[in-house]
N, C-alpha and C positions, 0 to 999 in steps of 0.2 A: 901698494902690493895687492894685486888681484887674488881672489880666493883661490883661483886655480893654481897659482904658484905656491901659495901656502898649502894646499892640499898635498902637493907633490914633494914637499920636503922642507927642511929648515932653511931660513932665509939666508943664512951664512954660506950655504953651499952654492957653488958656482956652476957646476956641469950637470947636464941632465942625468947622467949615470949616478952621481952622487946624490942627486935629488931623490931618484928612485930608491936608492939604498937607504936613505934616511927613513923612509917609510916601509922598508921591508923589500925583499928581492922580488921583482916583478919579471915577466918574460921579456926577451929581447924584443924591442919595438920592431915592427915590421915596417917596410917602406910606406911612405904616405900614400894612402888610397887614392886612386884615380877615378873621378866621377864617371859613371857609365850611364847613359840615358836608357839603354835597353839591356840590362844585365842578364845573364843566363847562368845556368849551373845548379848544382846541388848544394843545399845548406842544411845545417842541423839547428834545431830549436829546442832548448831546454825551459820547461816551466813547471812550477807547482800549482799554477792556477787551474781549477776545474774547467773542463770544456776546450782547452786550448788545442787538444788533438782534433776537434771538429773544426776549428778555425784554420788550422794548418791544412786539413783536408779540403776545406773551401777554397783556400788560396791555390792549392794545387790544381783543383778542378777549374779555376778561373782562367787560367792561362797555361802555357805549355813550356815556357823557357826556363822557369826556375822550379825546382822541386824541393820542398821542405820535408826533412826527416824529423819527426817529433819524438822527444823523450820526456816522460814525466820523471821529475826528480822530487826528493823530499822537501817539505817546507823548511823555513828557517829554524823552528824549534827541533826538527828532526835531522838536522845536519845538511840541509840543502846548500847553504852558502860555503860551507867547508868543502863540500865536493866540487862546487863550481870554481872556487878559488884554486883548488889543487889542480883541477883539470886545465885551467887557463894557464897556470904557471908552468905545467908540463908541456904546453903547447898542443894539447888535444881537447881543448874546451869546445863548446858549441860555437857556432857562428852568431846566434842570437840567445841572449839570456834574459831572465826576468829578475829584476832586483828592486826592492822596496826603497822608498825614499830615504829612510834613515841609514841604510847600508850603502847606498850608492856612492856617497863620497869616499868611503873606505876602498872600493874597488877602483875609483879614479885615482886615489892617492897611491894605490899599489901598482899603477900603470897597467891595469889589467883590461881596460876598455879602450876602444877606438873612438875619437870624436866623429860626431856625424856630419860636421860641417864639410860641405863639398860632396857629401854622398846623398843628402836629402834635399827636397825642395822646401827651403825654410819658409817661403812666403805662403805655402799651402799647408804647412804643419805647424812649427814652432811659433810663427808669427801670429797665428790665430789664437793662441793660448792666453788665458788670463796671466797676469803678472806673477801672482803667487805660486801657481802651479808650474809655470815655466822656470821659476827659481829653483824648483826641486831638482831639475836636470841640467841646469846651466852653471858652469863654474868659470868665472872670468868671462872670456869672450868665446868659449867653446860649449857645445852641446854634447852631452854624453849619454843621451837617451831621449826617447819620446814617452811622455806620461801616458799611462793607460787610464787609471781612474784618479779622481780627485774626491778623496773621502772626507766630507765635512763631519766633524764631531757633533753628535746630537744626543739627546736624552730620550728614553722611552719610559713611559709610565703606565701603570693600570688606572685607567680613568675612573673605574668604579671605586678604587681604593682612595683616590684623591677626593672623590665625592663623599665617601664614607668619613674621611678626615675633615670634610667641610672646607676644603681649600681649592684655589685654582692652580692651574699650571705655574710653578715658580718661575719669575722672570729674572730674579736676582738670587745670588747665593744666600743672602740673608733670608729671603723668602723660601728658599729650599730648606734651610735649617728650620724655620718655623713650621713648614709643612711636615718635616720629619718628626718634629716634636708633637704636632697635633695627630699625626698617624699613630704614634705610640700610645697616645691617650685614648684612642678608640680600638686600637689593635695592638696590644702590648707585646705580641710575638712577631710583629711585622717590622720590616726596614724599608725605608724609602729607596735605599740602593745599597750596593755592596762596594767595598773597596778591594780591588783585585791586585794582590802583590805581584802576580806573574805577568801583568800587563804594564810594563814600564812605559811603552808608548803612550798610554792613557795618562800617566803623570806628566810626561812631556807636553802633551796636548793641552792638559789643564793649565800647566804653567804658561805655555804659549798664549792661551786665551787671556791669561791674567796680565800679559805684557812682558813675560820673561824672555830673555835672550840667552840661551844656554851657551851658544857659540857664536863668535864674531871675530873680526880681525882688527888689529891695530898696528899699523905700520907693517913690520916684517914678522909679526907674531900673532898667534891664536889667542883670543880671549876666551876663558872658560868661566861660565857663571852658572853651573848646575844648581848651585845654592844662592842665586841672586835674590834680591829682595822680593820680587814678584813670586818666586818659587817658595820662598820661606812663608810668605803669605798663604799660599795654597796649602803648604804642608801643615801649617798651624791650623787652618780651617778644617782639613780633613782629620787631623788628629783629635780635634775637639769632637767631631762627629763620631769618631771611633770610641773616644773615652765615654761619651754619653750614650753609647749603644743606639745611635741613630742611623748608622750604617754598620753592615756586617763585614768583617774581614774574611774573604774566602777567595780561593783560587778560581778564576774565570775558567769555564768549560769543564770544571770538575764534576763529578757526580753529585757532590753536595750542592754546588751552584745550580745545576740543573733542576735538582729536587726543589731547592728554594724558590725558584721561578715557578715550578709546577704547582707547588702547594700554597703559594702566596706568602711565603716568608720574606722573600725579596719582591718588591713591586715596582721597582725602577732599574734601569740599566744605563750606565754610562757607556755609550757606544758610538757608532757611525752608521752610515747608510747600510753597510754590509751586515749589521747586527740583526736586521729584521728576520732574515731567514733562520738564524739560531734562535731567536725568541720564539718564533712560531713553532719550530721543531720541538722545543722543550715545553710548550704550554698548550698546544692545541688539544692534547688528549684530555686536559683538565677543564675543558670547556670554557676557555678564555677568549675565544674568537670575538672581535669587536671591542674588546676591553682594552687592548694595548694601543696607545697612541704614541706618535713621535712628536718631539717638541725641541725648539731651539734650546741650547745650553743656557742655564742661568748665567748671568753675568755679574761683573763687579760694579755696575752702575751705568755702563755704556755698552750697547751691543758689540760683541766680539766673538770670534770664533777661532777654530784651528782645524788643521787636517789630522785625522786619526787613521793612519794607514795609507795605503796606495802603493801602486807598482809602476815601474818603468820597464821598457824593453830597450836592449842595448846590443851593440856589436862588440864582441870580445876582441882582445888583442890577438887571440889565436885564430881568428877568422881568415880563411884564405880567400874568401869571396865576399868582402865587405859590401860591394856595390849591391849584390843580390840580396844580402842580408838587410841592408838598409831599405831596399824596396819592400821586403816583407814587413819590416817594422812600420812602414807608412800605411801598409794594408791593415795591420793589427790595430793601429791607433786612430785611424782616420776614416776607414771605409765602413759604411753601414752593413755591408754583407759579412764583415767579420763579427759584428755584434749579433747579427741574425744567426750566424752559424753557431755561436757559442750557446744560444738558447737561453733557457731559464736556469741559470746558475746562481741567481740571487739578485738582490736589489741594487744593481750596479748604478753608480753615478759617475759618468765618464768625463775625462779632461777635455776632449775635443768638442767644440760647439757642435750641437745638433745631434750628437750620438745618444745622449741619455734618454730621449723619447723612444729610441728604438729598443734600448735595454728595458725601459719601463713597460713597453708593449709585451715583452716576453715574460715579465714577472707579475704574477697574480698577487696583488697587494690587498685584496679584499678581506684579508684576515684582520687588518687593522682598522681601528675605529676613526681614522682621519686620513687626509691625503699626505702620506708620508713623503712623497716626492716634492710636494710644495714646501715641506719643512726643510728637506734637503737642500732645496734651491735657495731658500732664505739663509740657511746656515753657511752655505758656500759663499754667498755674497758678503758675509760679515768676517771672513778669515782675516786676521790681523797681519799686516804686512811685516816683513823684516826677519822672519824666522829663517835660520839655516841650520842644517845638521852639521856636526863635527867630522873630523877626518877618521874617527874610529869609534863607530857606535858600539861596537862590542864592548869596549871598555866601560862605557857608562851603563849600558844595559845590564851587563853582568854585575857590576858593583852595586847597583841599586836593586836588582832582584835579590842579590845575596843579602843585602842589608834589610830588605822587607821581610826576609825570613825570620827576623827577630821581633816582629811586631807582636807576635803571640806570647813573647816572653819578657815584655817589658821595653822593647824598643819603640822608637817613635819615628814617625815620617820625616820629621825634621833632621834626627840623626842619620836617617838613611841618605837623605839628599847631600848632607855634609860629608858623609863617607863616600858618596859617589863623586863629589867634587874632588876630594883629595885623590881618589883612585884614578880619576880621568886625567887630572894634571899630571900626576906621577907617571902614568902610562904613556901620554903623548911626549913627555920629555924623554923617556927612555927610548921612544921611537925617534928621537933626534929632532923633535919640533921645538921651536921657540914658543913659550907659553907665557901669558900674563893672566893674573887672577884679578 
């Protein structure tokens, strides 16, 4: 049973209408799109990504047959996906949407996106992508988006604080713990990193790096392992760091977290390429230029990595002009002019070969004390194969985030992942999916 079929419904259901019903009510599918070599017309584009208005304007200026109307929508935490889903279901969604990789299977399972097969030039787009990033947008034998960025998970450290502790950049998680202890011995109020309860995708990436497989398929069923052995290992490790006050539990992007970075309370960040801008913003007024460096993630003995974030562009089911929408998506994800038009919106690391240098040229990385893009490139090459997201990320994300709320009152990371496992399985079964644990 291919993952595409499992996404769309329970294996016991036979008709496409029932398959859609098993995962929630989606819009009535439109007729199969007809490929158009030279499409024209007006399309709408919704995105929460900064600078996409400039990219749409650049596309409009580059040709005269397709006109893109752009609308900024809220990000995921502010209800952007709820707005998008509601609009698509009502038949008045945009032609082109922006959906992050964890959420993409949920929109596919709800029948809210059109496959791009037959609309795009696969040899010039999808076929040029690396296997792991291609796997983020393909389900079975169909492609439901083109990936924009490929966000490798990395660490950032204050190199001056590592030197003060007398340690090198940790290469393994054992070395990370030892470095955290040595830091405490010379700077009792400092932490080598923070554990951020509001960043569930970070937990997923840490588990992914350790060899976890939260979602998979077996025959006609989904397999769910949010608390598999690899994840339990990660949970136990971070709980030990928390219990020994080697990392600080704090909400990422909060005022407290920002102050911790600025005043040297927290001297390391579990992040990705896109974290660089936020670190600079929070620390440059404190005179920390040149002190922050990027590094590959510590590993469990063998180099391994994961994606932490990243977005795709998609043609929604409500699009009345899918051929023009697909043409615009190709521009968004493969054309250097699109990257140039967006300008300096951060340290982007892009999925399509050859585009990252264009983004790098637009971003001033001189704040950092090493070549952060060289680190991103190495981290990208170590991303572990085989990870896939499940059919309803909302279930897992909400359950884990809620359970993490108890960390300050005696709860543990392991209890949280066990709770998320139970909630995910129950929710998927309620949605009509066959599930194995």
